[in-house]
N, C-alpha and C positions, 0 to 999 in steps of 0.2 A: 481607643485614640496615648499615644504612654504623649508622658508631659515631655516640652521641646527640647528638654536641655536634654535628653536623649536622642531623640529625633534625627533618623537621618541630616536633615535641609539642618537642624544648628551643628553638628560635627560634618557638615558640611562649611558653614560658616565659619568658624575655624581653624580649619584644614587651611583656608584661604585665607583669614589674618594670618597666622602662623608658617604660612610662606611663600607669602610676599616683605611678612617679615623683615622675615633670611633675609627675600631676594633683597631685601635693600643694605641690607649688610649691617643690620642693626641687630641687639641682642635687646632680650627680653624690657632687662631692667634700662632701659636708653625713653622703648617711647614709653617705656611705668610712668619716667621721671618725667618726660613729654607734658605728662595726663596730669602730673599733681600724682599721681598713682606710687604703689610697693608697688613692688619684680610680682609678688606674689597676684597681683590683681592680672595679669596677663596671665601668669601659669596658670594660672585657674581655667582664663576665659578658654584660649589656647587651648585645654586639659578636655572644654568640652563640663565643667563641675561648679561653675560661673555663666550662669542666661549675658548677650550681650543684648539691650537696649539699648535703638532708631539712635539716640546722640550719640549715649557712648559707642555703636559698630560707628559712626560718622567722624568724631573724634577723633577715631585710630583709621582708618579710610584717610585722614588727611597729614594727617601723621606719615604712617607707611608708605603715601600713595597708592592704591586699592580704591578702584578704579569697582565703586556699589557699583551703581545703576549695568554695570554688565557684571560682576553678581548673582545680581541679581536675579537677571535675566538666567542668566547659568543655569542656579538654580528653582525659578518658574521653566526651562527646558529639562529639565533634569527634571523637578516633581511630574508633571506629564507628561508623558516617557514610561512614568514609574506606574501613572494611576492605573486597570487595570480595567478605568470606565469608557 
């Protein structure tokens, strides 16, 4: 099993965060500032170089108005459809 930081599901989370951030018209620096972090923190998450834990995900979601429940449902749906068993 590959490390989750390089898994398809992790890439989907990173893409969802980046897409929603852009849809809100926010820069990585603005999101980072709202979290009290530096811009590379967000860049590393969005590029897949850094894992995001649940608490960080919830904080990011609040700032960029991301529906975490809908995102998780989509991850589950795609995971189940990709599962050959």
